[in-house]
N, C-alpha and C positions, 0 to 999 in steps of 0.2 A: 505492499498501500505505500501511495505517497503521503505525506503528510507535510502539511502548508501553517505557519506562524505565522497569520497577520494582527495589522498594530493594533486594530478596533480603532473605538471612538476615543478611550483611552490614552492615545497619543498624544494630543497637544499638552494635555493633562501633567502628563509628564516631562514637558520639555523645563531644563535645557537639554536633559539626558539626550531625550530621544532631536535633539538636532543633528545630531551625528551617528544615531545606530539604530535600528529600529528595538522597537517594544522589546524584544526575544532576548534580544544585549543587555538587557539590563542584568547588574548581579541583585540578588536579596537571599542572602541567607548563607550557605556556602557558595551554591555553583549560579548559572544566568539561568535564565527562565530557559531560553533555547537546549543546558546539559540538561537539565532539570525533564523533560519532557524527550530527552531521547531516550535519558537514560529510562524511564517508562516504559517508553514506546518499543526504544530497540531498532528504531529507526534513526538515519538523519533525516535533517528538517531543512526547508527553506522558507523561506520568508514572501512577503506581499508590504511590502512599506513605502515610502516616499518614491515617487520617480527616481529624487538626484541621486537617496543612496542605493538604488538597485545595482549600478555596476558591482561597488565592493559588496551587495547583499540581494545576489540575483537571487529569483523564483526559478526553480522547474515543475513544470505545470503538467500532467500525463493526463490518461485518459481518463483515468481515475483519483481521482483526490479525498483529502478529507483537510478541511480546512479548520484552524485551531485559533481560538481567541488569546494570544500571548500575552495579555493581562492576566488570565489566568493561569495558578501554580498548576501543575499537575497530584493530582493524589488516586490510589487504588482504584477508589470506588469508583471514577470521572472518567479515567484511562479502560478502567470496561468497559465501561458502556461507549466510551469512541473507538474501541477496537472492534465492536459489532453494529455499532452504523452499519447501516441500510442503505442503499442509493436515496436520494431524496430526504433523507431525515435529517433534523436537525434537533441537538440539546441545547435547550434555554434555561435561564437561571431570569426568572420574570423576567423580564423584557431585554436581556441582554443573553445575544448568541452567543454558546462557547465552543460550540462545534459542529460542520456539517459534512455531509457526503455528497459528492457533487459530480458529474460528467459533464457538466455546461464551465463554459469559459466564465471568470471567473465576474465581467463584467454584464454577465447574463441572470444571475441567482435575480430566482424570486420565488423570498420565501413562504408567500401565501400557498404555492403551491407545495411543499415541503408538509410533511408529518412531524411536528414540534414534540419533542420527547424534553419532562421537566425533570430538571436533575434536582435533588429536593434535599441533598446532604453538605454539610459545609463543606467551601473553596475558599481559597485565599486567591486575592483578586488586587493586583495593584493598580489603583485606578488613579492616586496621586502622589506628587513623590516625595512627600511625607512617610503614605504606606511606604515607603524604601526601610527606614529606617524602624518605623513603630510597628509592625508587620514582619521585623529581622530577626525574631526571637526565636517565635515559631517555626519561621521557614529553616532559621539555625539547625531546629532539635531535627525535622523532617527529611532533611537535606543529611543531617548525622545519621539518622536508621538507614538512608537510602543507602550511603556510601560506605556502609561501617558493616552494615550487616553480615554474619557469617565471615567475616574477615577480623585478624588477630593485628593488634597493636602491635607497633616497638616497644621492647620495654619504656617505663621510663627511669632513667639517672636517679640512682638512689640519694643524691646530692641537689634531690628538688623537693620543693615541700609542698606536699601533695594533699589536697579532701576530695574524696569522692572520685577516685583513680578509675572505675568502673566507667565514668561518664567523658572518659579524655580519648579520644585515641592521637596516635601520634603514627603517621605517612614514614616508609624509608625515605632516609636520609637528615631526617631536621635534625635539628640539634637543640639542647635546651640546658641552659646548668645553672646552679642556683638561684631557681626561681621558687613563684609562688603561683599554686594552680588551685582554686577552688570551684569546685565543677556539682558541690554542692545545687547551686544554683540554675544548673541549665550546663550541656553537653560543651566539652572542650578538642575543637579539633585543629589538630597542625599538620599542615600540609609536606608534601614529598618537595626535601632539600632547604625548610622554613628552619629558617632560627629566632629563638625568642633568647637572648645575651641579661647575662647576668643581675638579679637586684631587681626584675619588673615582676610587678603582682597582676596577676589575669582572673577576672569573676567573668565565670559563663553566661550565660550564654555567651561562647564565642570560635572565631574563624581566622586562621592564619591558614591563608591560601600557599600554595605552592613558588615556593623559591624569594617568599617574604622574610621580612624582620622586624623586627621586636626592637628598638635598643634599651641599651644600657638604663636600667632604674624605670620602666615606664610602667603605667599606676592606668591599666583599663578596666573599664566595667562592661559588661555586658547588657544586654545582646550588643556585638560588633564585631565587625568583618572586613579584615584587611585581607585585598586582593591580592590576585598573582602580580608577584617583582614592585611590593609595594612598603616602604618602609615608616616605621612608625614609631617617635617618642613622646614624653612629657605624659601629659591625665587623657584618656577618652573617652567616653561614654557615650553607647548607642549611637554607632554611627558606623559605616557604611563607606570604606572606598573600592570602587572596583575595578582597579589594578592600576600599574606603573604609576600613584602620586604615592606622594611623600608628604611625611609631616614626620619630620625627622628629629625634633628636636625637643623643648620644655616651652609651653602654653598649651590650651587647653580646646580640644572638639568634644564639643556633646552635640547632642540628636540633629546628628548631620549625615549628609551625603557627595559625596567628591567624584567624579567622575573617572576616567583616566589620565595622566598624563600630566597631574596637576601635582603643583610646590609652596607650602605652605613655611614662609620666613619664621625662623628662631623665635621666638615667645608672641609666636600668633596664639591669640585668642579669639573665641565667640562667644556671645553670648546668648545662650537656649531657652531663657525665663525674664520675660517683662518684669520689670522695680518694679510696676504695681499688679505685678498677677496675672495681667489680663490675658482674653485669647489672642495670640502670637495670628498675624495675619502674612501673607505670604503674593510676593506679586505671582498673578495669572495671567500667562500669555495671549487666552483665550478672551477674557473681558478688558487687557491690556489696564487691569488697576490691581490694587491689593485685595485679595481675594480670603473669608476666612478659611482656619484650618481645623478648627474645633478641639487645640490643641493648646496646652500651658506651656508644652517646653517641642522648639523647634527655632531649632539653629541654622545653620550654612547648608544651601546647595547651590554647589558648582562645577559648574560644565567642565566638557576636557577642557586640555589643554590650560588653562585660568593660571595662574598663581600670582603670589603676593610676597609682597616685603616681609624684611624683620619688623616686628613689635606693631604687625598691622591689628584693629581693633576690628572686630564684625558686630554689627548690632543683632540684636535679636531676631529671629524671623528673615533673615539678609539670601539673595538671589543672585548670583554670579554666570552670567553666562556662557558661553563661549569661547576662550582663548582671549583672557581680558589679563591684564595688568595691571595690579592694585600696590601701592606704596604712599608714603607720607605718614604723617603725624594724624591726630586724629581720628574719627570712625565715618568711616566712605558711605555714601546713598544703602538704601536695604536691595534697590536693586542694581546693579549693575549690568547693563546691559553687554554682547556678547561682540569681542574686537576693541575692549575702551582701555583708554591709558591714560591713569593717575589714580586716585585719592580723595581725598576728603575736598583736595582743593579747587578739585574740576577733573574734568575727564579729557581727554583728545581720541580721536580714532588713534588703534593700534594700528598699520595700513596689514595686509595680506601677505606682502613678503617680506618683513621686518619677522611677523610670526613664525610665517614657514623657517628662517633661520634659524631661529632657535627651536623650532617642533623637530629639527630636522639633528642640532647637538645633544639635543636631550635624548629621540628615540636612537641615536646610533651608540648610547654609551648602552643602551642595552641590544647591539646588534638586531635593531629594529627598522626599517626603512621607510620614511612617508613620504609613499605610492603618490602616483598621477589622482587616483582613485581617493585618497587621502583628499590630497591639495582640491580636489572639484569639490568636495563636499564641502572643505571650508569655505572654499571659495563663494559658494552657493549661501551658507550660512550666514557670510560677511554682507550680500546681498541684500536678504529676505529680514536680518535685524538690522538695517542703520533706521528704517523710523523713530530707534528705541535711543542711536545717537546723538547728543548736541554737543557736536562741535563749538 
C-alpha cells in the first residue's frame, strides 16, 4: 500500500516551523511524526505539502493510495483501522479527516461519496505550535515504548546517580558519567552516540536523540526533547529542539520550541510566565495578530536557521521566524519576522545572500550541504514574509 502524509488544515497554525518542512517532519516526543507513522505502518511515506516544498519533500502517487492527516500521531488502534481501509472509505474524528483510501487523484476527492468511519478512541493531535511542547510528555512515553519494546538497554555506568533505572534506555555508543537521572517522573531515552557530560541533572520524561550532547552541569526538567546533533547547557524545562540546534551555555529555556540550525548565545534567557500570571498570547500567522493560547506557561517559538547573540532576553510568548538574527540589549519585540536583523533598537532585512553564507558555514560543520532545494525554500519564505518586515 502507498501511504501519503498530508499537511491538513493545521499547517498554518504550525508556522514558523512549517515554513521549511511539512507537518509530518515536525519532531514531538523522540521521533518526527513521519518516523512514527513509518514505524507503525512498516512502510516509507511521501508527502502532500505546499508546492514550494515539494522538490525537497516530493509526493509519490500510485494507483491505490491511503492519505493520512499528519497532524495526528499514530497509535495501535488508529493504525489498525487505517490498514483495514477499503476504497472510498474515510476515517473521521469529529469533522476532521484522519485518513482515507482512494484511487482518484488528490484534486478529485469528494468526501460526500465516501463511507465515513468515526474514530472514537483518544488520539494526539498537533494543531498549534504550543502543542509541540505541551503534548511532548505523552509523546515521549509513547515513542519510548515503541522504540524499546522487546529490546535491551546498554548498561548504565555505575558512577551515575539513578532513580527508576527500569525507565531508562541507553542506545549503543552513548556516553554518560557522573550524572543524575531521575526517571520516576517519566522515561529517559538516550540515543545512539549521544553524550551527557558530568554533573548534569535530568528529570524525565526526557529524550536525547542520536549524536546530541548535554553539556557540563546542565539542569533539565521534562518533558524535554533534544533533537539529533543538538547541544544543550544551562537550565531547560519542557522544551523541544528539532535537531542541529544549540543552546550550549548557561541561561534558561522553558516551554519553548526551536527548529533546526538555531543557536542561542551565552546567557540567553526566555520568560515563560507573565508577571501578572495572565494567559499568554502568541503571534498567529492566520489572523496576523496575537491569539490566545489558553496557556499560563509559554516561552519561545523559533524557526529554522534563526540565531541570537549573548545575553538576549526573550519576552513571554515570543515568536521568531526563519533565519532571523537577533542581538543587543533589552527585549526584542515578541514577534520577530523571518529574515530580520537587529533587536530592541529596531530591525533591518537580513538579505538571503548573507543568510546563505552563514547557513553554509554552520551546516558544513556537520558535513551537510545547503542544497539548491534548501535555498529555493528559503528564498520563497523570504518573499512571502516580506509584509511582516519594516526596514
